[in-house]
C-alpha positions as CSV (number, residue, x, y, z in Angstrom):
1,X,28.6,4.9,149.1
2,X,29.0,1.4,147.7
3,X,26.0,-0.5,146.2
4,X,26.3,-4.2,145.9
5,X,24.2,-5.8,143.2
6,X,24.2,-9.1,141.5
7,X,24.4,-7.8,137.9
8,X,27.3,-6.5,135.9
9,X,27.9,-2.8,135.4
10,X,27.5,-3.3,131.6
11,X,24.0,-4.8,132.1
12,X,23.0,-2.0,134.4
13,X,24.0,0.8,132.0
14,X,22.8,-0.7,128.8
15,X,19.2,-1.3,128.3
16,X,19.5,-4.2,125.8
17,X,22.3,-6.6,126.5
18,X,25.5,-7.4,128.2
19,X,27.6,-4.8,126.4
20,X,27.0,-1.1,126.3
21,X,27.5,-0.7,122.5
22,X,26.2,-3.2,119.9
23,X,28.8,-4.1,117.4
24,X,28.3,-5.0,113.7
25,X,27.0,-8.3,112.8
26,X,29.5,-11.2,112.4
27,X,28.6,-11.8,108.8
28,X,29.8,-8.4,107.5
29,X,32.7,-8.3,105.2
30,X,36.2,-7.6,106.6
31,X,37.2,-4.0,106.1
32,X,40.8,-5.1,105.4
33,X,40.7,-7.6,102.5
34,X,43.4,-9.9,101.3
35,X,44.9,-7.5,98.8
36,X,45.3,-4.7,101.4
37,X,46.7,-7.2,103.8
38,X,49.3,-8.5,101.3
39,X,50.3,-5.0,100.4
40,X,50.9,-4.0,104.0
41,X,52.6,-7.3,104.8
42,X,55.0,-6.9,101.7
43,X,55.8,-3.3,102.6
44,X,56.6,-4.2,106.3
45,X,58.7,-7.1,105.1
46,X,60.6,-4.9,102.7
47,X,61.1,-2.3,105.4
48,X,62.4,-5.0,107.8
49,X,64.8,-6.4,105.3
50,X,66.1,-2.9,104.3
51,X,66.5,-1.8,107.9
52,X,68.2,-5.0,108.7
53,X,70.7,-4.5,105.9
54,X,71.3,-0.9,106.9
55,X,71.7,-1.8,110.6
56,X,74.2,-4.6,109.8
57,X,76.6,-2.3,107.9
58,X,79.8,-1.5,109.7
59,X,79.9,2.0,111.2
60,X,81.9,4.7,109.5
61,X,83.6,7.0,112.1
62,X,84.5,9.6,109.4
63,X,80.9,10.3,108.6
64,X,79.9,10.5,112.3
65,X,77.2,8.6,114.2
66,X,74.2,7.0,112.6
67,X,71.1,9.2,113.1
68,X,68.6,6.5,112.2
69,X,68.1,3.6,114.6
70,X,68.0,0.9,111.8
71,X,67.9,-2.1,114.2
72,X,65.0,-0.7,116.1
73,X,63.2,0.1,112.9
74,X,63.8,-3.5,111.8
75,X,62.4,-4.8,115.1
76,X,59.3,-2.6,114.8
77,X,58.6,-3.7,111.2
78,X,59.0,-7.3,112.1
79,X,56.7,-6.9,115.2
80,X,54.1,-5.2,113.0
81,X,54.4,-8.0,110.5
82,X,53.2,-10.6,113.0
83,X,49.6,-9.4,113.4
84,X,49.4,-9.0,109.6
85,X,50.4,-12.6,109.1
86,X,47.8,-13.7,111.7
87,X,45.2,-11.6,109.9
88,X,46.2,-13.1,106.6
89,X,45.8,-16.6,108.0
90,X,42.4,-15.7,109.3
91,X,41.3,-14.4,105.9
92,X,42.3,-17.7,104.4
93,X,39.8,-19.4,106.6
94,X,41.9,-20.7,109.5
95,X,40.4,-19.8,112.9
96,X,42.9,-18.6,115.5
97,X,42.1,-18.0,119.1
98,X,38.9,-19.2,120.7
C-alpha cells in the first residue's frame, strides 16, 4: 500500500525538525585540529614519496616479483592527502563548498 503525503519522510519520522537526528551545534571546536591535520598530512606525504621511490626502482628478476604494490600504495596515499589538504585549508579559515 502506497501512501502519498506532501511531507518528507524525515519530517514524518522525527518529531522536531527536518532531520531524524540532531547534530552538534556549528560553533563547537573541530575534533581534528591543525596539529593532527599536519601530522596526518606529513605522514601521508612521506608515504607517497617513499612508495613512489620504491615503485620507480627497476625490477630485479633474480630476487623474484615484487610483493608490495608500491605504485598503488603511492596512489592511495596521494588520494588520502587531498581531503587532508582541503581540511587544512578549511581550518585556516577559507570556506570551501557551499
